[in-house]
Every structure is written in C-alpha cells, then in structure tokens.
C-alpha positions in Angstrom: 62.1 -112.7 -41.1 59.6 -113.2 -44.0 60.6 -115.8 -46.6 58.7 -116.2 -49.9 59.0 -119.2 -52.3 56.8 -119.0 -55.4 56.1 -122.3 -57.1 54.7 -121.9 -60.6 54.0 -124.1 -63.5 51.2 -125.5 -65.7 48.2 -127.5 -64.6 49.1 -130.9 -63.2 52.9 -130.1 -63.3 53.4 -131.2 -59.7 53.3 -127.8 -58.1 51.2 -128.7 -55.0 53.0 -131.9 -54.3 56.4 -130.2 -54.5 55.2 -127.3 -52.2 53.7 -129.8 -49.7 57.0 -131.7 -49.5 58.9 -128.4 -49.0 56.5 -127.3 -46.3 56.8 -130.6 -44.4 60.6 -130.4 -44.7 60.5 -127.0 -43.0 57.9 -127.7 -40.3 56.3 -130.6 -38.5 52.9 -128.8 -38.5 52.7 -126.5 -41.6 49.7 -124.5 -42.4 47.7 -125.2 -45.5 46.0 -122.0 -46.6 43.4 -123.0 -49.2 42.0 -120.1 -51.3 39.6 -122.1 -53.5 35.8 -121.7 -53.7 33.8 -124.8 -54.6 32.5 -123.9 -58.1 31.0 -127.2 -59.1 31.1 -131.0 -58.3 34.2 -131.6 -60.4 36.1 -129.0 -58.4 34.8 -130.3 -55.1 36.3 -133.7 -56.0 39.6 -132.0 -56.8 39.6 -130.3 -53.4 38.8 -133.6 -51.7 41.8 -135.3 -53.5 44.1 -132.6 -52.3 42.8 -133.0 -48.7 43.2 -136.8 -48.8 46.8 -136.5 -49.9 47.6 -134.4 -46.8 48.1 -136.0 -43.4 47.0 -135.0 -39.9 50.1 -132.9 -39.4 48.6 -130.1 -41.6 46.8 -127.2 -40.0 44.1 -126.3 -42.6 42.7 -122.8 -43.1 40.3 -121.9 -45.8 40.4 -118.2 -46.8 39.2 -117.1 -50.2 39.9 -113.3 -50.0 41.7 -112.0 -46.9 44.4 -114.4 -45.6 46.2 -111.5 -43.8 43.5 -111.5 -41.1 45.1 -114.8 -39.8 48.2 -114.7 -37.6 50.9 -116.7 -39.3 53.9 -115.3 -37.4 56.6 -117.9 -37.0 54.8 -120.5 -39.2 55.4 -122.2 -42.5 52.4 -121.4 -44.7 51.5 -123.1 -48.0 49.1 -120.9 -49.9 47.4 -123.0 -52.6 46.8 -121.2 -54.8 47.4 -117.7 -56.0 45.5 -118.4 -59.2 42.3 -119.3 -57.4 42.8 -116.4 -55.0 43.0 -114.0 -58.0 40.0 -115.7 -59.5 37.9 -114.8 -56.5 38.8 -111.1 -56.8 38.4 -111.1 -60.5 34.8 -112.3 -60.4 33.8 -110.5 -57.2 35.0 -107.3 -58.8 33.1 -108.0 -62.1 36.3 -108.7 -64.2 37.8 -105.2 -63.4 41.4 -106.3 -63.6 42.8 -103.0 -62.5 40.8 -102.9 -59.3 41.4 -106.6 -58.7 45.1 -106.3 -59.2 45.3 -103.4 -56.8 43.2 -105.2 -54.2 45.3 -108.4 -54.5 48.6 -106.5 -54.2 47.4 -104.7 -51.1 46.2 -107.9 -49.5 49.4 -109.8 -50.5 51.5 -107.0 -49.0 49.5 -107.2 -45.7 50.0 -111.0 -45.7 53.8 -110.9 -46.2 54.2 -108.3 -43.6 54.0 -111.2 -41.1 57.2 -112.9 -40.0 56.6 -116.3 -41.7 57.7 -118.6 -44.4 55.3 -118.6 -47.3 55.3 -121.2 -50.1 52.9 -119.9 -52.7 51.6 -122.1 -55.5 50.4 -120.4 -58.8 49.7 -121.3 -62.4 51.7 -120.1 -65.3 48.8 -119.3 -67.7 50.5 -117.1 -70.2 52.6 -119.8 -71.9 49.8 -121.1 -74.1 47.9 -119.5 -77.0 45.7 -116.4 -76.8 42.2 -117.3 -75.9 39.2 -116.3 -78.0 37.3 -115.6 -74.7 37.5 -112.0 -73.5 37.1 -113.2 -69.9 40.0 -115.6 -70.2 42.2 -113.0 -71.8 41.5 -110.5 -69.0 42.1 -113.1 -66.3 45.4 -114.3 -67.9 46.5 -110.6 -67.8 45.6 -110.3 -64.1 47.3 -113.6 -63.3 50.4 -112.7 -65.2 50.8 -109.3 -63.5 50.2 -110.8 -60.1 52.7 -113.6 -60.7 55.3 -110.9 -61.7 54.5 -108.9 -58.5 54.9 -111.9 -56.2 58.0 -113.2 -58.1 59.6 -109.8 -57.7 59.2 -110.1 -53.9 60.1 -113.8 -53.7 63.4 -115.0 -52.3 63.0 -118.1 -54.5 61.0 -119.0 -57.6 60.6 -122.6 -58.8 59.1 -123.5 -62.2 57.6 -127.1 -62.2 58.0 -128.9 -65.5 56.5 -132.4 -65.8 57.1 -132.9 -62.1 60.7 -131.6 -62.1 61.5 -128.4 -60.2 63.6 -125.9 -62.1 65.0 -123.0 -60.0 64.3 -119.7 -61.7 65.4 -117.4 -58.8 67.3 -118.0 -55.6 68.9 -121.3 -54.6 68.8 -124.0 -51.9 71.1 -121.8 -49.8 68.3 -119.1 -49.6 65.9 -121.6 -48.1 65.2 -121.3 -44.3 66.5 -124.1 -42.2 64.0 -126.6 -40.7 
C-alpha cells in the first residue's frame, strides 16, 4: 500500500532533518532520492553537507526528472526535494508552467503507483511577498500548484516551523509501522 507524507516549510526550517529521522524510524536502509542538479559551487557545497549528514545506512539515488523509472516497491523513499524537481521541469520546459505542471503531475502519479512509503520534502514558497521577477512569480505558481496536488494525495502533511513539526493533515496513527 502506498503511503505519502509531505513535509513542507520555509528554507532552513528543518524539513530534511525531520524527514531523514522519520525515514530512519521506518526503515533500517531507506532510500534517499535526490532531485537536485548542481547549479553552482555554493549549491554543490549544500549537497555535500546533506550527504555528510547521512550515514552509510542510506541508499542514495540521484534522479532529476523521472524517479518512477526506479523500482521502489516495499521501500521507504525520501524524495528531497519536490521544489528542485519542479525547478528542473520549469527550466527544461522554458518556464512554461502549464506544460511543466502537467509533466510533473504525470510523473508523480507514475511514482506513487508503486507500493512504497514516500516522504516528500518541499518548500512553501508562497508565504512571502510577491517577487518583482517574472521568472520567480511563475515558479512560485508552479510550486504552489504542485504542492497542492501532492498534499491532496498525501496521507499526512507536516509543516516545519523553526524546526518544530506541525501536523496539517493526518496523524501519527496514519503512519506506517516500522
């Protein structure tokens, strides 16, 4: 049975650390599904910090567009993160948010058709002011719509606020047992 836990929040709110702890609680050898592309040196350092924080018990898979092509049946999968995954589609499809949203939804649906536990990290971008940048406004729309889509399918949604998890949807009783 597929189980989806969406973990959302602002940048540096503790989303990844919380999701990693949840994944390790559910599995001795969880899968870390990284969606990031290395955009620059600063981002490469950020990726390295994330990798150093994880131990040898993690199975690491890097997949920037099509995670459904991997077999995750029976596994606990931490997808980090939906925002970077959406970024890849957004720029590959030349900022066409309608096409990007359709492609993301289709790939997401293929991914969750697998019998697995998915912990999905995302950023809550729409809580700040409206950007003066057209590109940023378009991406915020795409991200917001995709977050809504995933949340509507999620069994549980957690909002991270200053390192504190706040349950928005579901409860501990909906979590799969380790």
